[in-house]
BATITI-223311 format. One record per residue: residue in one letter; x, z, y negated of N, C-alpha, C, O in turn. Coordinates in steps of 0.001 Angstrom, whole numbers, plus 500000, padded with zeros to 6 digits. Atoms other than C-alpha are relative to their C-alpha. Layout:
N
aXZYXZYXZYXZY;...
END
This chain:
466
m498948499205499987718760240655949866500635501661498916500948501674497726;e499417499157501055719973243871948327500797500079498936501961499896499290;a499205500445500816721472243679945396501196501394499694500734502516499902;l498617499850500451725167245156944279499757500835498791499105500409497837;i500491499481501160724973247731941952501491500901499450501504502069499840;n498561498729500632728778249591940161499642500947499507499035500942498435;d499894498236500541728792253277939741501057500292499330501588501402499303;s498419498682500039731934253520938228499723500457498015499286500128496912;k500251498840501935731823255735934821499677499030499290498479498876499055;k500258501038501434732074252929932211499874499087500814500242498997501985;l500374501624499315730641249199932565500338499332498678500490500164497783;g499841500951501159731232246851929864501155499452499797501881499042500702;t499100499946501054733570246305927282501282501040500706501053502217500985;v498956498889500323736986247928927847501735499965500101502362498907500130;t498499501140500724740682247733927259500229500313501177499649500940502063;y499374500121498563743238246955929640500451501617500965500521501894502162;d499410498849499154744566250693929817498787500538500993498913500828502183;e501078499192498977740956252104930962500072499032501650500320499506502759;f499972500741498675740758249000933599501006500436500724500550501001501718;m498503498904499254744334250543935054499936501127500498500583501693501379;t499873498043499704743337253989935045498736499661501437498927500282502482;m501025500066499203739852252612937199500225499880501029499635500492501919;v499565500252499050742014250891939479500854500648500394501402500174501390;e499363499236499297743976253437940144499086501284500462499241501773501581;n501461499556499087740629255686940577499540499381500923499055500209501694;d500903500128499036739091253614942965499121499417499420498828498509500198;e501311500493501199736399252471940491500043498836499703498935498484499297;i500062501140500014737323249124940169501082498960501484502297498791501592;n498890500800498925738716246962943333500428498499499872501462498077500389;t500510500871500073737870243902942492500012499398498311499189499806497491;l500015500843501237739102241278939176499568498474499928500319497502499846;v499898501540500542737728238224938600500408499402499019499833499713497976;l499007501028500947740288235490936557499046499059499603499132498265500541;a501304500960500259737350233227935301500048499125498738499963499691497648;f499946500881500682737558230377933407499279498732499615498597498319500553;c501699500870499890735076227540932117500471499027500130501539498626499668;d499219502038499740735064223645933624499045499730499186498410500467498432;m500255500649501461733756220996931661498102499449500005497318498848499272;q501857500167500239730026221170933168499472501020499967498443501197500620;g500055498178500376730131225249931785499593500603501154498519501199501071;r499804499297499890730824226573934752500895501425500112501759501520499241;l498777499195499621732890229446935790500717500369500699500391501287501452;m499180500669498784735603228633937748501234501182500151501494501728499079;g498679499105500014738892231147938971499780500822501801499222500689502891;k500342498867498299739267233974941660500523501042499614501212501122498597;r500319498422499769739150237728942437501346500092500452501869499351501285;v498345498782499446742591239830942946499265501141500153498214501603499708;t500404498489499436742466242853944558500340500575498880500946499864498078;g499726499091499881742763245941943133501085500444500058501536501119499133;d498328499827499920746226246283944398500528498764499778501640498545500258;y499049501345500887747483243356943038499814500107498819500729499502498260;c500007499570501262746439244438939684501051501113500022501997501015499240;l498806498708500067748617247723940333501535499256499989502300499574499078;d498627500630499239751893245525941930500339498786498595501458498509498162;n499632500995501290751312242774938762499324500121498631498142500315498345;d500201500357501309751499242374935335498310498260499666498236497052499444;i501404501156499869747705240440935301499729498756498340499027497754498200;s500212500292500839748297239741931709500702498323500245500326497350499592;e499211501275500025750730236750932875498677498761500463498627497595500070;g501139500855499203747525235187934845500148499463500977501048500083501544;t500824500501498856746580233466937486500442498239500247500127497479499331;f500132501913500540747636229178938477498840500019501110498702500662502151;f500804501145499250744973227182939752500169498077500052500658497340499196;c499789501316500481744819223638940488499742499322498916499028499914498107;t499993500678501378744989221015937687498051499162499640497325498997498659;y501443500948499467741538218918939483498761500554499609497657500051499815;l501658498896499916738943221897938463499929499704498525498875500160498079;l500499500689501357739054220356934764499807498246500011499806497603498960;g500045501370499782738690216732936058499180499880501489499584499195502429;t500938500318498997735523217222938553498615499332499299498299499072498138;d501209500107500528732210216294938756499032501131500622499446502253500915;f500574498447499763729382218572939777500242500192501245500851501247501417;e499730499633499298729613218393942949502021499646500982502348499019501990;m498288499924500222734122218923942680499890498958501021500353499389502077;n498908500678499798734531215602944045501530499288498497501644499728497353;v498853500135500656737595214253942181500241498027499843500712497051500427;p500155501795500423737010210880940463501344499572499592502217500358499227;e498626501377500159739844207983939960500215500576497924499383501284497358;g500480500673501217740674207409936081500546501238499235500924500828498138;y499863498988501194741569211062934235501816499392499858502367498535500549;e498949500148500448744875210929932769501394501328500296502612501183500397;l499072498745499879746357214703933248499428500508501066499669501714501109;m499854499573498873745141215204936519499519498685500941498472498060500773;n500380501023499491745615212513939321501194500099501121502215500778501013;w498795499891498479747716212045942850501878499287499449502946499346500058;d499366499958500422749857210729940425501534500785499574502762500752499663;t499052498835500302750992213475939105500366501629500810500988502640500482;g500313498579498879750202216035942340499100501110499923499033502256500367;y500416498009499938747850217949941193500473501343500173500330502187501058;g499289498901499980749534220354940475499552500938499310498425500754498849;d500364498776500816749316223638938698499632500066498634500119499090498064;w500220499897500741747746224901935402499535502000499722498610502622500244;l500582498631500022747669228734934200498823500010499748498170499041499362;a501453499458500763744495230805933450500840501147499841501414501873500653;k499187498308500268746053233620931348498849501170499019498362500752497969;p500898499797500153743709236328930679499939500325498353500977500521497721;d500005499533500889741926237167927332499437501721499604498439502150499027;l499919498598499840742339240780927572498748500624498991498168501660499315;n500832499365501122739996241484924506498132499958500905497118500587500602;t501471500986499478736879239514926977499793500818501622499004500421502479;l500279499522498749737470242232930016498958501211499464498864502042498560;k501161499046500305734292243737930803499508500508501695499626499694502611;v499869499866498323733264246107934493498824499389499829498186499476498780;i501593500913499424730082243855936012499727500823500099500576501573500580;p500937499238499453727368246126936287499139499917501224498737500915501823;w500666500678499085725540243960938817500654500278501428500096500601502476;l499000500367498506729054243565941368500407501950500085500537502810499214;d499627498482499616729900247041943008501652499787500007502255499089500822;k498206500072500048734085247699941613500257498749499628500972498007500302;t499281501524500040734450244541939988499615499856498504498577500201497940;a500009500259501693735397243413936204500546498520500107501153497972501028;l499682501135500556735950240437934812500660499481499068500817500469498351;v499291500174500896738100238452932183499966498563499817500059497762500747;f499876501541499919738038235129930693501024499642499547501570500002498504;c498381500752500334741035233214930737500405498265499023499512497456498773;d499797501097501201742490230257928333501217499568500880502288500043501258;v498872501044499014744195227767930311501525499217499170501709498803498026;y498588499891500575747573227127929521500659498523501493500103498251502557;n499137500894498967750291224205931499500869501242500487501129502253499834;k499323499401499500752276225694933959500768501024499739500812502129500279;d499021499023500260754872227076932221499388501180498886500073502120498485;g500460498822500884752149229147929747500354500112499028500225501127498343;d499883499534501907753517228043926346499772498464499258500243497835498310;k500872501054501140751286225260925627498497499789500644498111499942501803;i501670499646499042747323224942925894500055498930500526500939498096500334;v500406501158499155745667222565928277499567499864498664499494500829497904;p500969499910501105743829220774925351498596499674500479497757499859499597;v500756500402499559741160219588927489498631500833500293497481500435500103;a500668498995499887739675223080928568498734500785498744498961501322497660;p500905499670501699736209223964926328500443500833499416500262500679498208;r499964498655500197737453227404925921501104499587498258500740499905497126;n499511500339500187740471225838924380499875498721498663500725498499497801;i500588501264500662738888222839922503499117501124498306499255500932497098;l500554499391500932736755225479920523500248500811499231499521500918498243;k498702499399500313739656227935919658500701499169499111501146499578498038;e499500500915501796741011224633917524499246499681499028499655499240497953;q500808500676501194737894223900915757499867501192499245499599500947498069;i500430498860500469737462227915914906500864500316499411500638501224498611;d499190499529500613741126227932913792500043499275498993500733499791498113;r500338501418500879740372224747911611499394500783498739499840500727497593;i500558499634501066737900226770909801501134501284499589501927501128498661;n499128499053500430739867230110909678501004499820498946501269500655498082;k499571500815501399741800228038907354499437500433499169499483501612498821;m500493499909500260739861227378905597499263501168498814498533500961497845;g500732498472500297738829231061904563498652500253500267498007501025499558;y501074499672499412735857230981906511499556501034501938500355501550502719;k499851499819498758734636232133909745497835500188500533496783500615500057;p501419500529499628731703230975912153499007500582500638499013500479501865;f500926499328499149728926232819913131498786499246501116498009498330500845;m501411501041499289726390231427915670499190500841501162499547502018501221;a500917499633498736724155232443918559498757498867500403498023498154499719;s500481500429498832722586231089921495498500500482500205498183501661500364;e501623500012499038718476230350922631499838499498501030499335498374501051;l500304500803498840718375229691926025498502499649500609498280500811500271;e500676500325499359715231228648927719500598499751501686501736499665502146;f499590499960498426715034228384931524498640500341500894497637500836500379;y500703500536499324713065227891934356500033501488501273500817501317502207;l499916499910498250712351230849937380499463499665500840498584498843500579;f501113500093498999710876230833940744500475500696501108501615500931501510;e499602498586499132710703233208943107500165499125501842499502499593502768;d499715500647499104711792230851946002502092500449499881502105501139498862;t497757500069499506716599231207946536499685498885500028498778498183500477;f499792500890499678718256229042945786500272499240501590500152498065501937;e499975500823498441718848228341949479498743499263500216498781498057500458;e500956500431499677715318227940949933499160498536499412498329497749499866;v500425501518501284714871225150946701501036499250501128500685498359501900;h498982500998499396717739223753948372499386498770501506499461497610501913;n500049500327497986716504223514952182499201499047499666499555497941500074;k500171500626500361713537222013950235499884498549499387498961497759499190;g499797501942500501715184218637948880499731500504498199499753499588497376;y500274499103501335714481221005945407498601498841499641498358498525498477;r501692500537500203710725218873945797499227501264500540499532502234501234;n500910498703499463707403220783945961500440501366499922500297502043500940;i499481498637500372708911224086944409498769500120498540498291499219497851;d500849499382500718706667226024942191500786500847498992501461501762499465;a499395498905501182708059227816938929498746501573500324497601501529500774;a500422498800499901707023231546939004498969500078498772499161500168497559;g500773499665501494703681231869937305498677499197500440498442499295501645;h501081500523499292700208229632937582499047499667498745497894499248498847;y501054500187500891699181229486933714501742499834498864502872500321498895;n498592499894501096701574228461930638500349501771499062499574502613498610;e499782498459500161703222231714929578501033500293498414501966501064498190;d499354500033501137704114230845925903499520500838499384498417500853498837;y500851499059501184704187233991924167498889500703500750498112501454500161;n501673499373499116701332235101926977500593501862500475501130502123501551;l499098498430499154702607239339927441498827500178501498499228501113502191;l500196499773498952700065239135930533500122499135500966499727499554502054;q499628500715499332701011236383932146501785500587499784502229501234500732;s498323499527500187704833237353931281500443501390500828501579501724501165;t499978498841499643704132240543932665500562500223501893501213501070502503;r499484500520498879704346238659936117501493500197500722501761500462501894;n498668500498499540707805238189936460501203501034498962502411500796498945;e499293499629500717708992240835933830500926501378500777501832501980500202;p498557499475499314710752243108937064501408499258500040502529499669500337;i498680501121500097713160240397936728500689500196498465501696500821498133;y499759500294501537713442239766933122500889501620499797502038501655499357;q499624498995501078713892243712932271501138500327501257502112501031500992;t498312499772499113716571243841935471500767499034499220501493499771498553;i499408500751501086718167241110933333499888500947498737500204502109498993;r499649499065501182718205242864930201500839501407499840501718501992499207;e499385498485499801718722245870931283501848499722500479502643500633500250;q499116499762499064721927244544933332500957499256498709502180499120498684;m498470501272500907723498242153930201499954501175498706500575501018497654;r499454499413500738723058245215928505501164501190499896502090501547499167;k498411498605499413725134248163930206501364498688500456502438499050500936;l498288500108500145727812244968930194500171499398498536500721498418498032;g500146500167502142727220245089926242500188498243499421501131497652498896;l500197501653499785725802241246926283498505500691499476497757501170500327;f501104499626500247722826242328924070499037498608499866499560497603499383;v501120500446500034719552240457924268499014500101499331498223500901499830;e500176499389501054717948240589921345498011500374500414497338501404500382;s501409499777499162714211239598922981499727498902501065500443497902501036;s500177500670498763713013237909926002497877499268499680496881499715499112;k501947500339500889709287235606925557499999499238501624500792498961502524;g500347501375498828707457233357928017499703498784498778499104498863497706;e499944500864500748708055229909926856498793498987500268497766499519500690;a501473500813500333705356226992926644499917499140500841499647497953500652;h500737501229498490704954225890930836500116501483500566500457502612500215;i500146498846499063704356227720933591501754500759500812502683500293501471;g498400498971499495707559230063934673500946499719499263502105499915499631;q499070500005500722709086229181931842500622501338498787499836501956498069;h499688499022500597711293231700930024500756499709498581500955498533498277;e499171500020501749713225232244926139500729501398500488500263502189501308;i498930498976500708715943234751925408501076499942498799501882499018498687;n499071500656501337717886234871922196501427501314500175501556502530500312;l498413498620500209721390236838922091500475500005498424500470499038497662;k499205499696500824722903237941919523501021499756499104502154499654499574;y499506501192500534724220236359916591501312501108499668501230502285499316;t499207498979500239727776237493916316501344498309499608500914497160499499;d499315501014499993731447235194915796499482499123501350498817499315502368;a500371500919498983731482232047917338500885500492501501500340501131502401;m499619499504498174733845232694920687499246500941500271498437500572501122;k500373499386499558732544235499921043497916499535501062497311499653502127;a501809501152499951728545233400920837500564499831500991500165500591501873;a500331501091499313730023231073922992500079500558501703499422499966502558;d499109499169499061731914233714926004498685500757499961498322500143500964;e501233499950499864728159235431925800499250499309500291498268499671500939;h501194501212499294726401232383926449499987499742501054498968499799501742;l500130500346498735727945231250929390499915501621500974499742501705502190;m499954498533499108728032235133930577499209499701500397499232499023501425;f501083500146499718724770235125930496499051499276501077498217499691501883;k500457500785498936724001231992932194500824500783501911500341501021503017;h499460499697498607726555233175934957499549501044500410499597500953501637;g500367498613499895725292236624935177498671499862500404498516500233501567;t501491500191499997721253235812934926500540499366502162500717500158503087;k499663500708498808722220233097938359500150501296501287499305501500502158;e499862499123499167723980236134940279499437501435499773500000502181500574;i501248499250499811721204239060939400499137498986500616498663499667501525;c501201500607499627718613236283940516499912499404501869498913499259502573;i499406499627498709720489235848943987499763501320500592498839501335501405;q500109499015499746720773239313944619498779500463500039498620501412500806;n501345499278499817716919239986944024499233498296500299498209497811499818;d501170500888499360715897236870945864499130499221498920497919499060499078;y500916501138500791714828234465942849501212498573499868502406498645500160;s498944500730501017716539231374941307499667499587498775498630500077498329;i500569500271500806716267229863938542501212498948499308502400498935499630;t499761500908500632717051227036936178500589499804498969500120500626498181;f499651500433501568719008225611932901499902498680499629500087498236498496;m500233501015500409718258222407933522499386499971499243498433500741499127;a500572501105501440717491220020930188498620500003501067498131501061501462;k501198499644499302714369219003932351499483499747501243499300498614501689;p499703500152498477713871219784935778498464499378500849498569499081502039;h500509501149499913710399217852935978499549499644499082499515500195497982;h500492500989501308708784214921934279498929500508499006498786500290497803;s501691499313500615705225216957933660500520501498499609499615502219499190;w500000498759500938707122220332932395500805499641498921501402498584498715;t499244500027501568708607221175928952501538500254500419502030501013501255;g498771499581500099711867221051928497500828501015499425500432501501498365;s499532498720500407714394223824928078501161499517499201502105498770499457;s498995500361501353716132223740924732501299501089500133501113502026500910;g498881498891500529719402225896923872500169499758498831500881498804498518;h499658500099501706719317226335920054500986500343500082501591500625501117;i499218499607500376721706227153917927500449500379499013500952499407498448;h500415499803500885721935229120915153501493500065499085502097500944499700;l499068500444500380725134228361912908500276500642497950499445500260497126;s499529499832501040726828229894909455501085500694499888501513501538500675;l498794499629500058729696230499908017500687500975498719500865500477497607;i499663499297500611731127233821906466501376499916499233502457499834499816;e498697499679500975733653234087903375501144501402500596501051502626500511;t499309498569499273736449236067905254500841500911498936501654501673499459;d500227499899501007736994237095902105500063501586499319500905502455499089;t501114499252499948734426239190901312498659500202500370497675500703499824;g501322499420499383732166239076904129498937499560500042498084499817500892;e501412500558500385729524236816902191499789499299500435500782498857501013;n500572501106499296727452234160903579500596499096499194500476499297497985;a499925501055500865728812231136902311499122499198499758498947498675498658;f501727500959500158725549229182902910499232500443498777499005499521497992;f500676499243500982723678231494900375500918499216498456502034498732498269;d499474500574500905723940230372897123498196500297498898497173499617498990;i501797499643500848720522231932894494500085498896498537499241498409497784;n499942501108501591721829229677891524500121498838500638500974498085500169;n500067501293500159721048226697893306498949499845500119498326500865500413;d501461499805500132717577225211893121499770499209501080499170498140500966;q500129501377498484717679223499896876499795501290501176500594501503502088;k500420499036498593716255226256899296501289501475500105501505502366500926;n498931498848500384719249228441897608500947499982501089501608500919501537;m498654501166499112721509226147899914501350500118499467501575499544498402;s498640500378500865724878226346898917500874498967500088501155498786501272;p499376501118499858727225223035898045500573499931501169500472498817501682;l499236499691498325729140224073901516499189499706500889499469498897501774;m500806499890498954726526224421903377499197498521500332498965498068501453;k499948501393500192725414220921902160500688499543500497500252499465501645;h499360500032499322728014219832903271500677499675500715501334498652500908;f499853499881498306728632221039906397498360499313500572498327498123500887;l501402500597499633724830220261907388500048498024499648499748497070500366;a499810501632499893725426216715906167501029499065501320500800498086502030;g499295500248498530728154216317908805499151499606500932498751498513501332;v499992499995498929726973217861911273498763498868500116498858498082501058;i500846501636499602723353214917910592501114498809500253501292498422501408;k499268500910500268725676212448909882500614499044501224500831497840501090;y498807499456499196727733212834913181499452500237500971500168500264501972;t500263499678499039724967213762915360500432498673501082501498498957501628;n499883500296499428725030210900917427501251499501501043501309499151502221;d498652500166499509728866210455917530500153501268501209500450500943502358;f499883499714499046728920213400919350498917501275501094498830502445501466;a501006499275499001726109213817921525500023500103501384499194500456502223;l499246499540498298728098213967924651500281501406500245500234502008501318;f499561497978500356729129217844923340498424500787499973498339501994500199;y501406499656500129724800218031922844499669500160501568499716501176502262;a500591500190498555723566216823926163501202499067500585501798498002500423;p498277500603498950726438216085928340499297499327501709500110498915502536;f500081500669498550724326214723931779498526498939499765498258498523498638;i500686501244499827721415212119932766499046500708499555498584500357498470;n501376498825500016718573215033932884499866499949498239498832499820497584;s500373498990501324719758216171929204499202498897499276498516499406498389;y500762500855500945718047212810927614498753500064500391497994499522499588;k501807500392499485714348213058929692499755501139499472498578501442499671;r500843499544501158714176215907927064499398499938499019498520500724498663;y500344500298501046713794214177924208498865498805499580498934497663499125;i501222500538500033710379213347924163498874500559498461498576501705498123;p501152499774500693707743212899921343499207501271500300498981501749501412;n501217498402500076705367216208920420500003501001501212499143501658501798;s499909499285499024707003217717922733500848501810500130501340502526501002;w498813498917499873708746220643921376501350499684499348501717500249498318;a498524500296499891712417218950921584499391498733498409498457498157497852;p500017501628501156713370216370918871500275498918500216500460498605501393;t500307501757499275713429212864919113500688499735498160501816499419498539;s499243499864501717714914212703914961501033500820499493501239502032499562;i498643499153500833717860213497913134500002500097498387500402499270497568;a500592499652501637716722215154909699499985501601500428500020502112501547;w499819498580500081716812218846908557498937500465498938498988499993497802;s500809500149501101713584220456906885500325501839500007501207502486500572;t500041498903499397712806223784906667498994500886500380497876501075499900;d501290499285498651711121225922909386498751498721500330497597498549499939;n500801501049500080709800223011910360500352499446502102501031498471502422;r499370500397498655710355222655914427499566498693500487499320498749501692;s500209501723499886709561218665914607501258499576499664501373498353499752;s499001500697500895713000218244912951500965500558501224500602501375502070;g499225500183499446716298217887914626500906501795499833501328502555500705;y499328498921500665717866220881912030498938500219499288498198499420498713;r501253498632500539715507224096910883500423500019499498501354499271499798;v499151499376501091717050225476907675498970501510500031497809501547499623;v500639497908500146715822229755907899501049500632499662502232500313499540;g498904499101500450717127232637906915500102499754498820499741498693498309;d499754499670501512718045233789903554501173501355499275501216502521499666;k498802498818500607720979235915901476501016499991501364501315498907501866;n499058500233498779723347236690904517498885499219501517499487499190502591;s500046499691499055721299235881906987499135497911499453497921497780499297;m499839501045500822721172232047905526500391498758500846501457498178500640;r498961500849498289722001229683908737499097498688500047498267498760499140;f500210500263499246720742226812910353500028499348501433501071498982501976;e500089500197499144719266225844913270500055498938500960498981498338500930;s499433501737499008720612222598915989498845500946500908498898502116501285;r500476500030499274717725222247917820500060498602501385499116498161502040;i499615501507499616719520218986919637499803500440501078499031499867501848;p499160500128498716721083220900922474499305500260501068498261500538500477;g500793499614499217719196221751926015500692500746500068501698500773499360;s499508498884499321720042224654927800501064499608501434501498500383502286;d498770500044498608722553222591930479501039500012498669501907499627499453;m499187500454501032724859222203927298501189501138500464500970502157501119;n498659499327499589728380223667927778500612500778498365501461500329497596;p499442499426501278728767226261924761500735499855499013500476499948497813;y498760500432500125732073225351924403500187499007498711500672498866497588;l499537501821501040731731221799923433498628499983499102498876499938497897;a500979499879501072728325221923921713499809500858498882499079500620497920;y499111499216501406729799224690919392501275499304499113501570499379497920;s499223501000501113732523222216918645499481499840499375499170500406498327;a500728501477501486730837219121917355499321500638499556498686499771498955;l500617499543501247728890221438915316500487500400498627499910500286497546;l498948499278500705732171223284913653500860498935499281501198498854498100;g499795501420500979733607219633913522499372499299499324499802499052498197;a500373500924500802731273217395912523499604500937498199499247500351497177;g500799499194500806730260220384910040501407500333498742501217500378497527;m498950500026500969733814220851908366500742498256499950501738498073499250;y499861501194500799734146216876908235499525500159499126500170500280498085;g500597499810501480731429217312905920500424500194499012500520499524497984;i499365499492501619732936219541903758501194499304499803501381498784498703;e498466500830500447736576217908904069499792498498499335500697497905498749;n499841501477501069735309214456902504498165499965499896497395499026500102;k501136499612501580732048216313900397498964498884500510498711498169499540;l501051500977499713729195213745902437499114501482499395499318502696499418;e501322500095500569725873214167900715498440500291500661497658499614501330;l501244499593498535723061216079902348498800499270499477498494499287498285;p501268500663500358719649213784902764499351500739499918499388501943500171;e501367498817500734716547214702901364499530500185500993499506499400501941;e500950499286498966714513217055903318498752499345500741497717499213500088;l500848500192499311712446215907905706497990500832499407497702501975499053;v501676499280500334708248216736904874499363499118501116499594497948501422;g500717500493499264705823216482907362500581499863501285501639500479501409;s499624499683498584706324215924911221500819498316500227500430497148500235;a498996500880499729709837214287911928499257498701501347499382497540500957;y500458500249499054707963212881915598499240498516499104499519497477499702;q500295500922500576706399210342913379500383498926498120499753498020497575;n499241500750500592708595209126910583500761499073500560501748499360501238;p498791501294499726710208205811911203501271499951499369502315499895500020;n498409499907500664713029205873908728501215501331500511502344501654500141;v499064498412499573714320209224910575500912498907501063500393497901501547;e499432500899499236717413207690912684499922501329501248500134502522501030;q500113499563498838716755208649916765500959500991499988501486501172498890;i499903499324498650718301211223919297500270498077500727499626497041500565;p499544500963499293720337208688921550498668500350501417498368501505501722;t500754499694499019717677208206924576500702500115501427500374500730502442;s499045500042498388720094207708927408501176500431499808501756500147498760;l498455500574499759723581208557928697500642499597499595501426500219498878;n499761501391499784724547205362928721500540500003498079501614499733497541;e499901500854501327723565205041924806501137501033499519502178500512499118;a498746499319500202725877208168924116501158499874499917501997500366499163;i498681499741499735728415207382925382501087498999499616502306499108499747;t499560501019501019728795203770923177500498500638498974501549500375498390;k499500499829501553728542205985920222500783501474499795500870502177498788;w498540499236499824731287208399921466500852499056499784501593499015498802;e499001500994500033733086205474922293501012499415499061502229499243499137;n499489500885501155733279203640918866499928501005498711499873500698497520;s499369499349501895733859206933916445500886500429500016501516501174500766;p497884499230499955737045207456915222499566501045499223500413501507498459;v500060498595500577735130210552913853500404501080501382500753502249501216;v500781498786498712734666212405917422501208499640500164501662500642500715;k498626499948499176738548210989918277501107500828498288502007501665498364;e499344499219501454739977212204914340499587501766500278500348502699500532;v500380498239499278737934215718915201500596500737500758500894501880500411;l499942499243499291739057216455918519501102499776500394501613500582501172;g498936500841499137741760214515919467499819498993500598498961498842501468;e499583501727498601742683211058921128499598501356501153498491501799501457;t500459499655498456743012213117924226498391500495500305497613499639500727;v501239499880500140739767214874924210499047499526500331498206499834501175;w501308500863500475737668212295923006500245499064501483499233498691502076;k500026500878498966739355210099926125499494500856501179498779500354502046;h500591499199498473738655213132928864498799500108499900498378500183501054;y501569499643499828734804213669928018499591498377499976498491498155500482;l500819500755499910734328210067927548500167499298501213499636498231501520;h500158501714498970735661208811930915499212501681500944498770501455502071;a500861499603498428733923212151932990498411499446499758497591499379500673;a501685500454500274730377210766931087500108499448500527499417499787501487;k500103500914499428731190207806932549500050500071500823499307499143501144;v500142499396498587731561209074936044498713500318499771497950499399500071;e501339499782499860728580210269935667498668498939499951497754498769500758;q500962501060500284726499207700934413500046498386501106499199497519501322;e499979501009499151728312205326936956499860500298501144500212499483501996;t500363499425498802727331207281939633498874500553500543498685500763501742;f501842500568500060723527207526939099500007498963499590498813499001499291;d500093501468499584723813203800938719500167499668501295499869498481501430;r500177500831498697724207203226942535499381501150500459499731501360501620;i500533499503499165722001206012943258498481500051500103497765500413499170;v501477500965500070718455204622944769499353500862499883499252501410500981;t500810499347499695716020207021943653498456500368500493497949499273500735;e500893499684499287712845208491945056498180498801499047497202498186499473;w500898500860500336710732206778942419500038498687499533499206498258498733;e499896500962499624712108203613942936499469499186501437499119498059501790;i500688500880498721711102203445946280498464500364500179497627499741500833;e501723500191500038707692204676945746499231498589499149498201497924499259;r500478501204501242707277202095943049500138498361500390499538497383499944;y499374501378499545709071199205944899499864499616501402500161498511501857;f499739500213498337708775199497948549499274498933500781499623498004501509;e500598501163499302705690198027949362499639498329499015499578497116499212;q500317501175501745704905195887945870500859499121499515500721498163498753;g498600501039501509708446194618944650499993498418501221500638497411500930;
END
């Protein structure tokens, strides 16, 4: 497949006026109005340049409410209070955040803008939209005098088959690109460097900076590190990277997966999140305190991290949202199984790293299948709860978290995470009852769907001898 390259004079972030001038000059003829669904996918519409010239795009575009109440296959499950046949599956409004307007390098004459979701009249936000959930948590922190800074590290698998070829094989007997473990191995990763270099360069032209990429701990597995920035921008860039990388792979006859565990014998793919709070008035890192005798962690950081740790299981649905997410949590696998913190210890769920203005912690809990808006919201909401209630940070874990029987464990299944979420007054308080109920129902739908499926493993195991 021949890649479509945008030859516009200006790429990446543009102002509204620059965008309109490019439309008038026929440098842009397509605008993608995109919003994030519950599963962490971009949904939306493509409107023409002529439409942009005749209409005020800042007013947004309408879409059916069902798009925030589907499963992965776009089925419309019953039981959602905000979208159902009694409400007639009406419209909501996707209203552009013009600060996110970008000219896409890998799509010809195409720009994209992220949208926030409002009711049909455009005067109230829809609370269950993922980007709105994160906005709410950021606003709460801003009112406390802090600005959250975050970054994602994403692991994934690359395949030399197209998405269609993988589908036609029934997602079985597919081989990742490579033939031996490429963790930091420059020779092995060179084999796939042409596509990785293309991805990095296209992201650079977009204005999304990949700090580094490297081979990960299995055949065909790779990792990218995105730039540390303010939380909303970091979440937007996380989502744009995943979506854009898939588009670039489609154009180059590759496929890629961000599944947490694509195969039971392969290393899981993590989605680590780095986080700190910056004082709004001074620009200083609120997590650093040179006068503190415990790792230079400020009292604020201790309370914040204490909240995150104490309520990890309560918020697990936002870190590990799918059936497959929990297949990644295996001892001695580089994925955490225990909820503990330590300094530069990759066996623990939370790793304290950096110093001075780089002081932060890394959450190793999420997989690369996370929805960034939701995972970020869970960390910020639980952390603020820890600050507000002055929760005490547990003792640092020393040694292997895998071998410590006294540390609380991460849920081992979606079903267990559903129970934790459903019985958590903290999740309901932090996110609000509407969000709590909506995502609880989404998780139950996913679990119930899986429970009805007879897997190949069951047939192979029980057909003759059962």
